[in-house]
C-alpha positions as CSV (number, residue, x, y, z in Angstrom):
1,M,0.0,0.0,0.0
2,R,1.4,3.4,-0.9
3,Y,0.9,7.0,0.0
4,F,2.1,8.5,-3.2
5,P,3.7,11.8,-2.2
6,G,6.1,9.8,0.0
7,S,6.6,7.2,-2.7
8,M,7.3,9.9,-5.3
9,L,9.7,11.5,-3.0
10,R,11.6,8.3,-3.0
11,L,11.6,8.4,-6.8
12,F,13.0,11.9,-6.7
13,I,15.8,11.0,-4.3
14,G,16.6,7.6,-5.8
15,A,14.4,5.6,-3.5
16,V,17.2,5.1,-1.1
17,L,16.7,2.3,1.4
18,V,18.5,1.7,4.7
19,S,21.0,-1.1,4.9
20,G,19.1,-4.3,5.3
21,V,15.4,-4.7,4.7
22,F,12.4,-3.3,6.7
23,L,10.1,-5.9,8.0
24,S,6.5,-5.2,9.1
25,V,5.4,-6.7,12.4
26,A,1.8,-7.9,12.9
27,A,-0.1,-9.9,15.4
28,G,-0.6,-13.6,14.7
29,G,1.8,-16.2,13.5
30,A,2.3,-17.2,9.9
31,S,2.8,-20.9,10.1
32,A,3.7,-22.9,7.0
33,R,0.7,-24.8,5.5
34,G,2.0,-26.9,2.7
35,G,3.7,-25.9,-0.5
36,L,7.2,-27.0,-1.5
37,P,10.2,-24.9,-0.7
38,P,11.2,-22.7,-3.6
39,A,14.1,-24.0,-5.6
40,P,15.3,-21.0,-7.6
41,G,17.6,-21.6,-10.5
42,P,19.0,-19.5,-13.3
43,G,16.2,-17.9,-15.3
44,P,16.0,-16.2,-18.7
45,T,17.8,-12.9,-19.2
46,A,15.4,-10.0,-19.5
47,G,15.7,-6.8,-21.4
48,A,14.7,-3.3,-20.2
49,I,11.5,-2.0,-21.9
50,S,11.4,1.4,-20.2
51,R,12.8,4.4,-22.1
52,C,12.6,7.1,-19.5
53,P,15.6,8.8,-17.9
54,S,14.2,8.4,-14.4
55,Q,13.2,6.0,-11.7
56,N,10.8,3.6,-13.4
57,A,8.9,1.3,-11.0
58,E,5.6,-0.3,-10.1
59,V,4.7,-2.0,-13.3
60,E,1.3,-3.5,-14.2
61,Q,0.5,-5.6,-17.2
62,A,-2.2,-7.0,-19.5
63,V,-2.1,-9.4,-22.4
64,D,-4.4,-9.7,-25.5
65,G,-3.3,-12.4,-27.9
66,R,0.1,-11.3,-29.3
67,Y,-0.2,-7.9,-27.6
68,V,1.5,-7.3,-24.3
69,Y,0.9,-4.0,-22.5
70,E,3.0,-2.6,-19.7
71,E,2.2,0.5,-17.6
72,W,4.3,1.9,-14.8
73,I,5.1,5.1,-12.7
74,G,7.9,7.6,-12.6
75,C,8.3,8.1,-16.3
76,T,9.5,11.6,-17.4
77,D,10.9,13.0,-20.6
78,G,12.8,15.7,-18.7
79,H,10.2,18.3,-19.6
80,G,6.9,17.0,-18.1
81,G,6.2,15.7,-14.7
82,N,6.7,12.2,-13.3
83,G,4.0,10.5,-15.3
84,I,2.8,7.1,-16.2
85,G,4.9,5.2,-18.7
86,F,3.4,2.8,-21.2
87,A,4.9,0.4,-23.7
88,R,3.5,-2.4,-25.8
89,S,4.7,-5.6,-27.6
90,T,3.1,-6.9,-30.7
91,D,5.0,-10.2,-30.8
92,G,4.0,-11.9,-27.6
93,G,6.5,-10.1,-25.3
94,R,9.6,-10.8,-27.3
95,T,10.2,-7.1,-28.2
96,F,8.7,-3.8,-27.1
97,G,8.2,-0.6,-28.9
98,P,8.9,2.9,-27.7
99,T,7.8,4.3,-24.3
100,M,5.0,6.9,-24.2
101,I,3.8,9.0,-21.3
102,L,0.1,8.5,-20.9
103,P,-1.9,11.7,-21.5
104,G,-3.1,13.5,-18.4
105,S,-0.6,11.9,-16.1
106,T,1.6,15.0,-15.6
107,P,-1.2,17.4,-14.5
108,F,1.0,20.3,-13.2
109,G,4.0,20.2,-15.4
110,F,7.3,19.1,-14.0
111,Y,5.9,19.1,-10.4
112,G,2.9,16.9,-11.4
113,Q,2.7,13.3,-10.5
114,S,0.5,10.2,-11.0
115,W,0.7,6.8,-9.4
116,D,-0.9,3.3,-8.9
117,P,-1.4,2.2,-12.5
118,A,-3.5,-0.8,-13.8
119,V,-4.4,-1.9,-17.3
120,T,-6.9,-4.2,-18.9
121,V,-8.2,-5.2,-22.3
122,A,-11.9,-5.3,-23.3
123,P,-13.4,-8.1,-25.4
124,D,-13.3,-5.8,-28.4
125,G,-9.6,-5.1,-27.9
126,T,-9.9,-1.6,-26.4
127,V,-7.1,-1.0,-23.9
128,Y,-8.0,0.8,-20.7
129,A,-5.2,2.2,-18.6
130,V,-6.1,3.7,-15.2
131,Y,-3.9,5.6,-12.7
132,M,-4.3,8.0,-9.8
133,T,-3.5,11.7,-10.0
134,Y,-4.3,15.0,-8.4
135,V,-6.9,17.5,-9.6
136,I,-7.6,21.0,-8.2
137,T,-11.2,21.5,-7.3
138,T,-13.3,23.5,-4.7
139,D,-15.0,22.3,-1.6
140,V,-18.6,23.1,-0.7
141,D,-17.5,26.5,0.6
142,G,-15.6,27.4,-2.6
143,N,-12.1,26.8,-1.2
144,S,-9.5,25.3,-3.5
145,V,-8.4,21.8,-2.5
146,Y,-6.7,18.8,-4.1
147,D,-8.6,15.7,-4.9
148,S,-6.9,12.4,-5.5
149,V,-8.9,10.7,-8.3
150,P,-8.6,7.9,-10.9
151,V,-8.0,8.8,-14.6
152,V,-8.8,6.3,-17.3
153,A,-7.0,6.5,-20.7
154,A,-8.5,4.5,-23.6
155,S,-6.8,3.2,-26.7
156,F,-8.8,1.9,-29.7
157,D,-5.7,0.9,-31.8
158,H,-4.1,-1.8,-29.6
159,G,-2.2,0.7,-27.4
160,R,-0.6,2.8,-30.2
161,T,-2.4,6.0,-29.1
162,F,-4.7,7.0,-26.2
163,P,-7.0,9.7,-27.6
164,Q,-9.6,9.4,-24.9
165,V,-8.9,10.5,-21.3
166,S,-11.6,10.6,-18.6
167,T,-11.3,11.8,-15.0
168,L,-13.6,9.9,-12.7
169,P,-16.1,12.0,-10.7
170,V,-16.0,12.1,-6.9
171,P,-18.4,13.9,-4.5
172,T,-17.7,17.6,-3.8
173,P,-15.4,17.8,-0.8
174,E,-16.8,18.9,2.5
175,S,-15.5,22.1,4.1
176,G,-12.2,21.4,6.0
177,S,-11.8,18.0,4.4
178,G,-8.6,19.0,2.5
179,G,-10.2,17.3,-0.5
180,N,-11.1,13.7,-1.2
181,W,-8.4,11.1,-0.6
182,G,-7.8,8.4,-3.1
183,D,-5.2,5.6,-3.8
184,R,-4.6,2.3,-5.6
185,S,-6.8,2.0,-8.7
186,F,-7.7,-1.3,-10.5
187,I,-9.8,-1.8,-13.6
188,A,-11.7,-4.6,-15.4
189,V,-14.1,-5.0,-18.3
190,G,-17.3,-7.1,-18.4
191,H,-18.4,-9.4,-21.1
192,D,-20.8,-6.7,-22.3
193,G,-18.1,-4.0,-22.5
194,T,-19.0,-2.3,-19.2
195,V,-15.8,-0.9,-17.6
196,Y,-15.3,-1.1,-13.9
197,A,-12.8,0.9,-11.8
198,T,-12.1,0.3,-8.1
199,W,-10.0,2.4,-5.8
200,D,-9.5,3.4,-2.2
201,Y,-11.6,6.4,-1.4
202,G,-12.0,8.6,1.7
203,P,-14.1,11.8,2.0
204,S,-11.3,13.6,3.8
205,S,-7.6,13.6,3.1
206,N,-7.1,15.4,6.3
207,E,-8.1,12.3,8.2
208,V,-5.4,10.1,6.7
209,G,-2.4,9.3,8.9
210,V,0.8,8.5,7.2
211,V,3.7,6.4,8.4
212,C,6.9,6.4,6.2
213,P,9.2,3.5,7.1
214,P,12.9,3.6,6.0
215,A,12.3,1.2,3.2
216,G,9.6,1.1,0.5
217,S,6.6,3.4,0.3
218,C,4.6,5.0,3.0
219,A,1.8,3.2,4.8
220,F,-1.2,4.3,6.8
221,S,-1.8,4.5,10.5
222,G,-5.4,5.7,10.3
223,G,-8.1,7.3,8.2
224,D,-11.4,7.1,6.4
225,F,-10.5,4.2,4.0
226,N,-13.1,2.6,1.8
227,A,-13.1,0.3,-1.3
228,V,-15.3,1.9,-3.9
229,I,-16.4,1.2,-7.5
230,S,-17.3,3.3,-10.5
231,K,-18.5,2.1,-13.9
232,S,-18.9,3.2,-17.5
233,T,-21.2,1.9,-20.1
234,D,-20.0,4.1,-22.9
235,H,-16.4,2.8,-23.4
236,G,-15.0,4.9,-20.6
237,Q,-16.3,8.3,-21.7
238,T,-18.5,8.9,-18.6
239,W,-18.5,7.3,-15.2
240,T,-20.8,6.9,-12.3
241,L,-20.0,8.4,-8.9
242,P,-18.2,6.0,-6.6
243,S,-20.3,3.6,-4.5
244,P,-19.0,1.5,-1.6
245,I,-17.8,-2.1,-2.0
246,S,-16.7,-2.5,1.6
247,P,-19.3,-2.2,4.4
248,G,-19.2,0.5,7.1
249,F,-18.8,3.5,4.8
250,P,-17.2,6.0,5.4
251,L,-15.1,4.0,7.9
252,G,-14.8,0.8,5.9
253,G,-11.1,0.3,6.8
254,A,-10.5,-1.1,3.3
255,Y,-7.9,-0.5,0.6
256,S,-6.3,-2.3,-2.3
257,A,-9.3,-3.9,-4.0
258,P,-8.4,-5.7,-7.3
259,I,-11.4,-6.7,-9.4
260,V,-12.1,-9.6,-11.8
261,V,-15.0,-10.5,-14.0
262,E,-16.0,-14.1,-13.6
263,P,-17.2,-16.3,-16.5
264,N,-20.8,-16.0,-15.3
265,G,-20.5,-12.2,-15.4
266,S,-20.3,-11.6,-11.7
267,L,-17.8,-9.2,-10.3
268,G,-15.2,-10.4,-7.7
269,V,-13.2,-8.1,-5.5
270,L,-10.5,-9.0,-3.0
271,Y,-9.9,-6.1,-0.6
272,W,-7.4,-5.6,2.2
273,G,-9.5,-4.8,5.3
274,H,-8.5,-3.2,8.6
275,Q,-10.9,-2.6,11.5
276,T,-11.1,1.1,12.2
277,D,-11.5,2.7,15.6
278,P,-14.5,5.1,15.1
279,S,-13.1,7.5,17.7
280,T,-9.5,7.9,16.6
281,L,-9.7,6.4,13.0
282,A,-6.7,4.2,13.9
283,V,-6.6,1.0,11.9
284,S,-5.7,-2.4,13.2
285,T,-3.7,-5.2,11.4
286,G,-5.3,-6.4,8.2
287,T,-7.0,-9.4,6.6
288,E,-7.9,-10.1,3.0
289,Y,-11.7,-10.3,2.3
290,F,-13.5,-11.4,-0.8
291,T,-16.9,-10.1,-2.0
292,S,-18.9,-10.4,-5.2
293,S,-21.7,-8.7,-7.1
294,S,-24.1,-10.2,-9.5
295,D,-25.8,-6.9,-10.5
296,G,-22.9,-4.9,-11.9
297,G,-21.7,-3.6,-8.6
298,S,-25.0,-2.3,-7.2
299,T,-24.9,-4.7,-4.3
300,W,-22.3,-6.9,-2.8
301,T,-22.3,-10.2,-0.8
302,P,-21.1,-10.2,2.8
303,P,-17.3,-10.2,2.8
304,V,-15.6,-13.5,3.4
305,P,-12.2,-13.6,5.1
306,V,-9.9,-15.5,2.7
307,D,-7.0,-16.2,5.1
308,P,-8.2,-17.3,8.5
309,G,-5.3,-19.0,10.3
310,A,-2.6,-17.5,8.0
311,G,-1.8,-14.5,10.2
312,T,-2.4,-10.8,9.6
313,I,-1.0,-8.0,7.4
314,G,1.1,-5.5,9.2
315,L,0.2,-1.8,9.4
316,L,3.5,-0.8,7.9
317,S,3.2,-3.0,4.8
318,W,4.4,-0.6,2.1
319,W,3.7,-2.9,-0.9
320,I,0.3,-3.3,-2.5
321,D,-1.0,-6.4,-0.9
322,G,-3.5,-8.8,-2.4
323,S,-3.9,-10.2,-5.9
324,L,-6.9,-11.9,-7.5
325,A,-7.4,-14.1,-10.5
326,V,-10.1,-16.2,-12.1
327,D,-9.6,-19.1,-14.5
328,P,-11.9,-20.1,-17.4
329,A,-13.7,-22.6,-15.2
330,G,-14.6,-19.9,-12.7
331,N,-12.2,-20.9,-10.0
332,L,-10.9,-18.0,-8.0
333,Y,-7.3,-17.5,-6.7
334,A,-6.0,-15.0,-4.1
335,T,-2.5,-14.3,-3.1
336,W,-1.2,-12.0,-0.2
337,D,1.4,-12.1,2.5
338,T,1.4,-11.9,6.3
339,Q,4.0,-10.9,8.8
340,S,5.1,-12.1,12.3
341,V,7.9,-11.2,14.6
342,T,10.1,-13.8,12.9
343,G,9.4,-13.4,9.2
344,D,7.1,-12.8,6.2
345,T,5.1,-15.5,4.4
346,G,3.4,-15.3,1.0
347,W,0.2,-17.3,0.6
348,L,-2.1,-18.7,-2.1
349,A,-5.8,-19.8,-1.6
350,Y,-8.4,-20.8,-4.1
351,S,-12.2,-21.1,-4.3
352,T,-14.2,-23.4,-6.4
353,D,-17.6,-22.1,-5.4
354,G,-17.5,-18.4,-6.5
355,G,-15.7,-17.2,-3.4
356,Q,-18.2,-18.5,-0.8
357,T,-15.5,-20.7,0.8
358,W,-11.7,-20.8,0.3
359,S,-9.1,-23.5,0.6
360,P,-6.7,-23.5,3.5
361,P,-3.8,-21.1,2.8
362,I,-1.0,-22.6,0.9
363,Q,2.5,-21.3,1.5
364,V,4.2,-19.7,-1.5
365,N,7.4,-18.4,0.1
366,S,8.6,-17.5,3.5
367,G,11.7,-15.7,4.8
368,S,13.0,-12.7,6.7
369,T,12.0,-10.2,4.0
370,E,8.8,-9.0,2.5
371,N,7.1,-11.0,-0.3
372,L,5.2,-9.2,-3.1
373,V,2.9,-11.9,-4.4
374,E,1.0,-11.9,-7.7
375,V,-1.3,-14.5,-9.4
376,A,-2.6,-15.0,-12.9
377,S,-4.7,-17.8,-14.5
378,A,-2.8,-20.4,-16.4
379,G,-5.9,-22.3,-17.7
380,R,-8.6,-24.4,-16.1
381,G,-7.7,-25.3,-12.6
382,S,-4.2,-23.8,-12.8
383,V,-2.4,-20.5,-12.0
384,Y,1.0,-18.9,-12.2
385,V,2.2,-17.5,-8.9
386,G,5.0,-15.0,-8.8
387,W,6.7,-13.2,-6.0
388,Q,9.4,-10.5,-5.7
389,T,11.5,-10.4,-2.6
390,P,14.9,-9.0,-1.5
391,I,17.4,-11.8,-1.0
392,P,19.8,-10.9,1.9
393,S,23.2,-9.7,0.7
394,K,22.2,-10.0,-3.0
395,G,19.2,-7.8,-3.8
396,Y,15.7,-8.0,-5.3
397,A,14.7,-11.2,-7.2
398,T,11.5,-12.3,-8.9
399,F,10.4,-15.9,-8.9
400,L,7.6,-17.8,-10.7
401,R,5.8,-21.1,-10.1
402,R,2.7,-22.9,-11.4
403,F,0.0,-24.4,-9.2
404,S,-2.7,-26.8,-10.0
405,I,-5.8,-27.4,-7.9
406,S,-5.7,-31.1,-8.7
407,T,-2.0,-31.7,-8.0
408,G,-0.5,-28.7,-6.2
409,W,2.8,-27.2,-7.2
410,T,3.8,-28.6,-10.6
411,A,7.5,-27.9,-10.4
412,P,10.2,-26.0,-8.4
413,A,10.2,-22.2,-8.6
414,I,12.0,-20.4,-11.5
415,K,14.1,-17.4,-10.8
416,V,12.9,-15.1,-13.6
417,S,16.1,-13.1,-14.2
418,T,19.7,-13.9,-13.5
419,A,20.4,-10.3,-12.3
420,Y,19.5,-9.1,-8.8
421,G,18.0,-5.6,-8.2
422,D,19.9,-3.1,-6.1
423,P,18.4,-3.4,-2.6
424,N,19.0,0.3,-2.1
425,I,16.7,1.4,-5.0
426,W,13.0,1.0,-4.7
427,P,11.5,-1.3,-7.4
428,G,7.9,-0.4,-6.9
429,D,5.0,-1.9,-4.9
430,T,3.8,-4.3,-7.7
431,F,5.0,-6.3,-10.7
432,G,3.2,-7.6,-13.7
433,L,2.1,-11.2,-14.3
434,S,0.0,-12.5,-17.2
435,T,-0.6,-15.7,-19.1
436,L,0.3,-16.2,-22.8
437,S,-1.0,-19.1,-24.8
438,G,2.7,-19.7,-25.6
439,P,5.5,-18.2,-27.5
440,P,4.6,-17.5,-31.1
441,G,5.4,-20.4,-33.4
442,P,5.2,-20.5,-37.2
443,H,2.7,-18.0,-38.6
444,G,1.9,-16.9,-35.0
445,A,0.7,-20.3,-33.8
446,A,1.0,-20.9,-30.0
447,V,3.1,-23.9,-29.2
448,A,3.4,-24.1,-25.4
449,P,1.9,-22.6,-22.3
450,S,3.9,-19.7,-20.9
451,A,3.8,-16.6,-18.7
452,V,5.0,-13.1,-19.2
453,V,6.5,-11.3,-16.1
454,S,7.5,-7.7,-15.8
455,W,9.1,-6.0,-12.8
456,G,11.2,-3.0,-11.7
457,S,14.8,-3.2,-10.6
458,A,18.1,-1.3,-10.8
459,I,20.6,-3.9,-12.0
460,N,24.3,-4.0,-13.0
461,G,25.1,-0.8,-11.2
462,N,22.4,1.3,-12.9
463,P,21.5,4.2,-10.6
464,N,17.9,4.1,-11.9
465,S,15.3,1.4,-11.7
466,E,14.1,0.2,-15.1
467,I,11.2,-2.0,-16.2
468,Y,12.1,-5.4,-17.4
469,S,10.0,-8.1,-19.0
470,S,10.5,-11.8,-19.7
471,V,8.5,-14.6,-21.2
472,V,8.8,-17.8,-19.1
473,N,8.0,-21.1,-20.7
474,F,6.6,-24.0,-18.7
475,P,6.2,-27.6,-19.9
476,P,2.6,-28.7,-20.6
477,H,0.8,-29.8,-17.5
478,H,-1.9,-32.5,-17.6
């Protein structure tokens, strides 16, 4: 979870970390519950895809056939602000074209900034890229304030250009609120083309308490946090006002709410929930919750805790915790991590009944440093699980593994890149993970299942973090 001004400050100063790695502390143990120990080995060499003379970090990704789309923060051409970088591949992730800065992502010139990107592709091929930014507005008394709001840029030519940019509406700020607070946007598209954006929303930015640990991004100690949703039925041109996903608005204690569209058309959301003290607005340690909607986001099922028994998420977790995927059979998969006084454990759980119940948590990786865990469907009953973690005395590394509901882990973990990222340079709070049908064969035919992974790191003595991408091939699994 990130508070962007603090995170962007780290981009400006090189994202310097203290020697060693910050570890969040939370109540509750994180005991191992199955899963094989990772066996990292040499992985494929990756090439940098970012073309920005700045600290490039926090990449998100989407795949549509042979097209691979990457979106990240911190991109500047030296004349604009630190905006949102975007690059695309037209050959299944083997090569990438030039970097562009998404329109609207440098709102105030060089001092402007945008953060927390996400990207998805509609059934008709439209690319929707969302990010958070600041807009200047007025409160109910006419005072100028800053609102933190999502912006959605749309491309109708497979990511070549983004001619349509829409700022999502939020309620007029109340007097003394300091403007609406917002963070961590996600986006998905329904089978009928309806576009859904979720983000973390609070009516008053003045209520938000910020804690900036010596490593990573800033986190939150308290505030009016809520998972909300807005939707568009005209290809992202206009949007509804946000409505709550998490119960207890305006003190829902929820942030980071990735959204998926299930095969039956229902919406699924995994959000990171913290109980909030109504008197002080202080938040407690967190748990991942799942909720769904069968009416396009108008109503939501009672939230189900995904991870009972796995432990809790610490208050100072600076990465964006919680990832959600759905496979073609409708099975749901959630990943997250928990902290204890002795270490940090990444987890995977799955649901075969639409999120009503979840499997016992399955250990992905455990160690003394944080684990940023992502998940992506790898076909019916199967997923790719990736995690990025700092290896003591070496640096950041990214690993990938495949899991099957029927057989468990199908093979040892693969270390995606042979190079380690500089532990003193922030790589971002997320990385990208998607499924390809396989590397292009003759005439573009897919020949094997594979995954495409993207991440931020500063390698080989580079003072800047760059975005890297690699296609990882797995043997067929039956």
